[in-house]
Biopython code that builds the backbone (N, CA, C, O; Angstrom):
import numpy as np
from Bio.PDB.StructureBuilder import StructureBuilder

atoms = [
    (1, "MET", "N", (-41.074, -53.969, 58.423)),
    (1, "MET", "CA", (-40.932, -53.982, 56.664)),
    (1, "MET", "C", (-39.962, -53.169, 56.485)),
    (1, "MET", "O", (-39.723, -52.218, 57.228)),
    (2, "ALA", "N", (-39.273, -53.501, 55.405)),
    (2, "ALA", "CA", (-37.692, -53.123, 54.885)),
    (2, "ALA", "C", (-38.304, -52.458, 54.009)),
    (2, "ALA", "O", (-39.103, -53.051, 53.284)),
    (3, "THR", "N", (-38.047, -50.831, 53.830)),
    (3, "THR", "CA", (-37.939, -50.286, 52.779)),
    (3, "THR", "C", (-37.075, -50.066, 51.798)),
    (3, "THR", "O", (-35.959, -50.268, 52.276)),
    (4, "ASN", "N", (-36.952, -49.629, 50.206)),
    (4, "ASN", "CA", (-35.734, -49.339, 49.617)),
    (4, "ASN", "C", (-35.897, -48.008, 48.996)),
    (4, "ASN", "O", (-36.482, -47.651, 47.973)),
    (5, "LYS", "N", (-34.913, -47.083, 50.298)),
    (5, "LYS", "CA", (-35.311, -45.853, 49.555)),
    (5, "LYS", "C", (-34.349, -44.827, 50.056)),
    (5, "LYS", "O", (-34.262, -44.440, 51.222)),
    (6, "ARG", "N", (-33.675, -44.454, 49.088)),
    (6, "ARG", "CA", (-32.243, -43.458, 49.655)),
    (6, "ARG", "C", (-31.983, -42.421, 50.002)),
    (6, "ARG", "O", (-32.603, -41.580, 49.350)),
    (7, "VAL", "N", (-31.148, -41.882, 50.966)),
    (7, "VAL", "CA", (-30.390, -41.287, 51.980)),
    (7, "VAL", "C", (-29.624, -39.933, 51.229)),
    (7, "VAL", "O", (-28.542, -40.190, 50.701)),
    (8, "PHE", "N", (-30.122, -38.487, 51.146)),
    (8, "PHE", "CA", (-28.906, -37.509, 51.303)),
    (8, "PHE", "C", (-28.704, -36.687, 51.848)),
    (8, "PHE", "O", (-29.608, -36.801, 52.675)),
    (9, "THR", "N", (-28.150, -35.739, 52.143)),
    (9, "THR", "CA", (-28.125, -34.281, 53.169)),
    (9, "THR", "C", (-28.463, -33.017, 52.236)),
    (9, "THR", "O", (-27.844, -32.669, 51.230)),
    (10, "LEU", "N", (-29.412, -32.510, 52.719)),
    (10, "LEU", "CA", (-28.824, -30.996, 52.797)),
    (10, "LEU", "C", (-28.716, -30.063, 52.967)),
    (10, "LEU", "O", (-29.452, -29.688, 53.880)),
    (11, "ARG", "N", (-28.137, -29.333, 52.564)),
    (11, "ARG", "CA", (-27.039, -28.382, 52.733)),
    (11, "ARG", "C", (-27.789, -26.809, 53.382)),
    (11, "ARG", "O", (-27.224, -25.748, 53.117)),
    (12, "LEU", "N", (-28.498, -26.814, 53.846)),
    (12, "LEU", "CA", (-29.446, -25.300, 54.098)),
    (12, "LEU", "C", (-29.032, -24.958, 55.173)),
    (12, "LEU", "O", (-28.371, -25.636, 55.960)),
    (13, "SER", "N", (-29.468, -23.646, 55.309)),
    (13, "SER", "CA", (-29.336, -22.690, 56.176)),
    (13, "SER", "C", (-30.492, -22.677, 57.328)),
    (13, "SER", "O", (-31.715, -22.603, 57.206)),
    (14, "ASP", "N", (-29.550, -22.788, 58.661)),
    (14, "ASP", "CA", (-30.563, -22.611, 59.624)),
    (14, "ASP", "C", (-31.706, -21.892, 59.102)),
    (14, "ASP", "O", (-32.683, -22.533, 59.489)),
    (15, "GLU", "N", (-32.209, -20.608, 58.230)),
    (15, "GLU", "CA", (-33.409, -20.169, 58.031)),
    (15, "GLU", "C", (-33.782, -20.844, 57.081)),
    (15, "GLU", "O", (-34.949, -21.137, 57.338)),
    (16, "VAL", "N", (-33.495, -21.283, 56.112)),
    (16, "VAL", "CA", (-34.648, -22.139, 55.186)),
    (16, "VAL", "C", (-34.738, -23.193, 55.917)),
    (16, "VAL", "O", (-35.885, -23.526, 55.617)),
    (17, "PHE", "N", (-34.152, -24.483, 57.142)),
    (17, "PHE", "CA", (-34.426, -24.946, 57.474)),
    (17, "PHE", "C", (-36.064, -25.106, 58.638)),
    (17, "PHE", "O", (-36.870, -26.017, 58.824)),
    (18, "ASP", "N", (-35.917, -23.731, 59.166)),
    (18, "ASP", "CA", (-36.524, -23.491, 60.154)),
    (18, "ASP", "C", (-37.911, -22.826, 59.340)),
    (18, "ASP", "O", (-38.985, -22.878, 59.940)),
    (19, "LYS", "N", (-37.862, -22.263, 58.093)),
    (19, "LYS", "CA", (-39.040, -21.620, 57.352)),
    (19, "LYS", "C", (-39.507, -22.934, 56.741)),
    (19, "LYS", "O", (-40.695, -23.048, 56.438)),
    (20, "ILE", "N", (-38.820, -23.737, 56.578)),
    (20, "ILE", "CA", (-39.854, -25.577, 56.204)),
    (20, "ILE", "C", (-40.365, -26.397, 57.220)),
    (20, "ILE", "O", (-41.153, -27.337, 57.116)),
    (21, "GLY", "N", (-39.855, -25.958, 58.158)),
    (21, "GLY", "CA", (-40.446, -26.327, 59.360)),
    (21, "GLY", "C", (-41.269, -25.850, 60.136)),
    (21, "GLY", "O", (-41.395, -26.339, 61.259)),
    (22, "ILE", "N", (-41.964, -24.870, 59.755)),
    (22, "ILE", "CA", (-43.095, -23.996, 60.153)),
    (22, "ILE", "C", (-44.323, -24.522, 58.875)),
    (22, "ILE", "O", (-45.471, -24.943, 59.017)),
    (23, "LEU", "N", (-43.426, -24.260, 57.532)),
    (23, "LEU", "CA", (-44.942, -25.123, 56.747)),
    (23, "LEU", "C", (-45.129, -26.320, 56.998)),
    (23, "LEU", "O", (-46.216, -26.893, 56.929)),
    (24, "ALA", "N", (-43.671, -26.993, 57.436)),
    (24, "ALA", "CA", (-44.611, -28.460, 57.785)),
    (24, "ALA", "C", (-45.717, -28.731, 58.702)),
    (24, "ALA", "O", (-46.815, -29.288, 58.673)),
    (25, "THR", "N", (-44.671, -27.852, 59.858)),
    (25, "THR", "CA", (-46.222, -27.855, 61.027)),
    (25, "THR", "C", (-47.459, -27.022, 60.655)),
    (25, "THR", "O", (-48.384, -27.100, 61.464)),
    (26, "ASN", "N", (-47.618, -26.358, 59.745)),
    (26, "ASN", "CA", (-48.767, -25.883, 59.256)),
    (26, "ASN", "C", (-49.750, -27.308, 58.736)),
    (26, "ASN", "O", (-50.936, -27.537, 58.970)),
    (27, "GLU", "N", (-48.992, -27.918, 58.148)),
    (27, "GLU", "CA", (-49.502, -28.466, 57.001)),
    (27, "GLU", "C", (-49.963, -30.450, 58.002)),
    (27, "GLU", "O", (-50.597, -31.390, 57.523)),
    (28, "HIS", "N", (-49.402, -30.352, 59.185)),
    (28, "HIS", "CA", (-48.929, -31.176, 60.237)),
    (28, "HIS", "C", (-48.718, -32.570, 59.956)),
    (28, "HIS", "O", (-49.479, -33.537, 59.984)),
    (29, "ARG", "N", (-47.149, -32.402, 59.597)),
    (29, "ARG", "CA", (-46.323, -33.163, 58.565)),
    (29, "ARG", "C", (-44.838, -32.922, 59.323)),
    (29, "ARG", "O", (-44.662, -31.790, 59.773)),
    (30, "SER", "N", (-43.762, -33.901, 59.495)),
    (30, "SER", "CA", (-42.409, -33.960, 59.700)),
    (30, "SER", "C", (-41.525, -33.389, 58.438)),
    (30, "SER", "O", (-41.631, -33.518, 57.219)),
    (31, "LEU", "N", (-40.618, -32.709, 59.283)),
    (31, "LEU", "CA", (-40.015, -31.786, 58.518)),
    (31, "LEU", "C", (-38.855, -32.395, 57.225)),
    (31, "LEU", "O", (-37.980, -31.766, 56.631)),
    (32, "THR", "N", (-39.314, -34.022, 57.082)),
    (32, "THR", "CA", (-38.437, -34.883, 56.286)),
    (32, "THR", "C", (-39.311, -35.122, 55.221)),
    (32, "THR", "O", (-39.041, -34.939, 54.034)),
    (33, "ASN", "N", (-40.890, -35.740, 55.907)),
    (33, "ASN", "CA", (-42.336, -36.717, 54.734)),
    (33, "ASN", "C", (-42.568, -34.562, 54.349)),
    (33, "ASN", "O", (-42.619, -34.213, 53.170)),
    (34, "TYR", "N", (-42.627, -33.940, 54.998)),
    (34, "TYR", "CA", (-42.852, -32.707, 54.162)),
    (34, "TYR", "C", (-41.726, -32.153, 52.994)),
    (34, "TYR", "O", (-42.318, -31.381, 52.241)),
    (35, "ILE", "N", (-40.758, -32.257, 52.736)),
    (35, "ILE", "CA", (-39.720, -32.092, 51.943)),
    (35, "ILE", "C", (-39.792, -33.198, 51.197)),
    (35, "ILE", "O", (-39.702, -32.950, 49.994)),
    (36, "GLU", "N", (-39.946, -34.542, 51.518)),
    (36, "GLU", "CA", (-40.073, -35.666, 50.201)),
    (36, "GLU", "C", (-41.719, -35.033, 49.923)),
    (36, "GLU", "O", (-41.672, -34.731, 48.731)),
    (37, "TYR", "N", (-42.700, -34.794, 50.273)),
    (37, "TYR", "CA", (-44.326, -34.201, 49.637)),
    (37, "TYR", "C", (-44.054, -33.254, 48.877)),
    (37, "TYR", "O", (-44.061, -33.609, 47.699)),
    (38, "VAL", "N", (-43.813, -32.188, 49.039)),
    (38, "VAL", "CA", (-42.780, -30.836, 48.317)),
    (38, "VAL", "C", (-42.163, -31.410, 46.983)),
    (38, "VAL", "O", (-42.591, -31.013, 45.900)),
    (39, "LEU", "N", (-41.189, -32.314, 47.064)),
    (39, "LEU", "CA", (-39.993, -32.386, 45.894)),
    (39, "LEU", "C", (-41.262, -33.531, 45.068)),
    (39, "LEU", "O", (-41.297, -33.466, 43.839)),
    (40, "ILE", "N", (-42.187, -34.468, 45.735)),
    (40, "ILE", "CA", (-42.641, -35.328, 44.744)),
    (40, "ILE", "C", (-43.881, -34.627, 43.687)),
    (40, "ILE", "O", (-44.135, -34.835, 42.500)),
    (41, "ARG", "N", (-44.387, -33.883, 44.523)),
    (41, "ARG", "CA", (-45.712, -32.737, 44.056)),
    (41, "ARG", "C", (-44.700, -31.761, 42.677)),
    (41, "ARG", "O", (-45.201, -31.438, 41.600)),
    (42, "HIS", "N", (-43.595, -31.530, 42.991)),
    (42, "HIS", "CA", (-43.065, -30.485, 41.929)),
    (42, "HIS", "C", (-42.974, -31.416, 40.755)),
    (42, "HIS", "O", (-43.466, -31.077, 39.678)),
    (43, "LEU", "N", (-41.978, -33.324, 41.003)),
    (43, "LEU", "CA", (-42.128, -34.019, 39.623)),
    (43, "LEU", "C", (-43.343, -33.904, 39.276)),
    (43, "LEU", "O", (-43.593, -33.316, 38.224)),
    (44, "GLU", "N", (-43.844, -34.159, 39.658)),
    (44, "GLU", "CA", (-45.459, -34.686, 38.857)),
    (44, "GLU", "C", (-45.793, -33.412, 38.103)),
    (44, "GLU", "O", (-46.610, -33.668, 37.218)),
    (45, "GLU", "N", (-45.506, -32.329, 38.132)),
    (45, "GLU", "CA", (-45.614, -31.130, 38.317)),
    (45, "GLU", "C", (-45.160, -31.005, 36.459)),
    (45, "GLU", "O", (-45.852, -30.773, 35.468)),
    (46, "VAL", "N", (-44.221, -31.184, 36.576)),
    (46, "VAL", "CA", (-43.445, -30.946, 35.948)),
    (46, "VAL", "C", (-43.025, -32.170, 34.640)),
    (46, "VAL", "O", (-42.637, -32.057, 33.477)),
    (47, "GLU", "N", (-43.393, -33.537, 35.697)),
    (47, "GLU", "CA", (-43.650, -34.874, 34.359)),
    (47, "GLU", "C", (-45.169, -34.144, 33.683)),
    (47, "GLU", "O", (-45.287, -34.474, 32.503)),
    (48, "LYS", "N", (-46.315, -33.252, 34.171)),
    (48, "LYS", "CA", (-47.033, -32.897, 33.560)),
    (48, "LYS", "C", (-47.329, -31.686, 32.576)),
    (48, "LYS", "O", (-48.323, -31.680, 31.849)),
    (49, "GLU", "N", (-46.596, -30.882, 32.601)),
    (49, "GLU", "CA", (-45.971, -29.986, 31.311)),
    (49, "GLU", "C", (-45.382, -30.719, 30.066)),
    (49, "GLU", "O", (-45.644, -30.549, 28.875)),
    (50, "GLN", "N", (-44.460, -31.637, 30.707)),
    (50, "GLN", "CA", (-43.129, -32.124, 29.724)),
    (50, "GLN", "C", (-43.314, -33.860, 29.406)),
    (50, "GLN", "O", (-42.626, -34.485, 28.599)),
    (51, "GLY", "N", (-43.994, -34.215, 29.931)),
    (51, "GLY", "CA", (-43.810, -35.843, 30.424)),
    (51, "GLY", "C", (-43.198, -36.604, 30.949)),
    (51, "GLY", "O", (-42.344, -36.057, 31.647)),
    (52, "GLU", "N", (-43.165, -37.989, 31.005)),
    (52, "GLU", "CA", (-42.318, -38.642, 31.961)),
    (52, "GLU", "C", (-41.077, -38.296, 32.158)),
    (52, "GLU", "O", (-40.280, -38.129, 31.235)),
    (53, "ILE", "N", (-40.868, -38.192, 33.090)),
    (53, "ILE", "CA", (-38.675, -38.362, 32.955)),
    (53, "ILE", "C", (-38.343, -40.302, 33.043)),
    (53, "ILE", "O", (-38.651, -41.152, 33.878)),
    (54, "LYS", "N", (-38.060, -40.322, 32.553)),
    (54, "LYS", "CA", (-37.748, -41.453, 32.095)),
    (54, "LYS", "C", (-36.615, -42.060, 33.165)),
    (54, "LYS", "O", (-35.654, -41.312, 33.343)),
    (55, "THR", "N", (-36.610, -42.990, 33.705)),
    (55, "THR", "CA", (-35.148, -43.493, 34.699)),
    (55, "THR", "C", (-35.433, -44.999, 34.152)),
    (55, "THR", "O", (-36.463, -45.590, 33.828)),
    (56, "GLU", "N", (-33.608, -45.468, 34.211)),
    (56, "GLU", "CA", (-33.165, -46.469, 33.578)),
    (56, "GLU", "C", (-33.927, -47.369, 34.908)),
    (56, "GLU", "O", (-33.772, -46.681, 35.917)),
    (57, "GLU", "N", (-34.489, -48.319, 35.159)),
    (57, "GLU", "CA", (-35.444, -49.165, 36.338)),
    (57, "GLU", "C", (-36.556, -49.536, 35.078)),
    (57, "GLU", "O", (-37.566, -50.196, 35.321)),
]
sb = StructureBuilder()
sb.init_structure("model")
sb.init_model(0)
sb.init_chain("A")
sb.init_seg("    ")
for serial, (resi, resn, name, xyz) in enumerate(atoms, 1):
    if name == "N":
        sb.init_residue(resn, " ", resi, " ")
    sb.init_atom(name, np.array(xyz, "f"), 0.0, 1.0, " ", f" {name:<3s}", serial, name[0])
structure = sb.get_structure()
C-alpha cells in the first residue's frame, strides 16, 4: 500500500543519534519510528496548550 509521506534529512551529531537510538530501543521502536513518535507527541502537546495549528490542507 502506498503512503503519502514527506522525507527529510536530520543533521545531528553521532552522539545525539546514539542517544536517540538508546531511547528507541528502550521503547522497542526503530530510530525513525521513535523520532516520528516524539515529534507527533510534541505537536499534540503544543496544540493542547495553544490550540490547533492550521495548515492549508
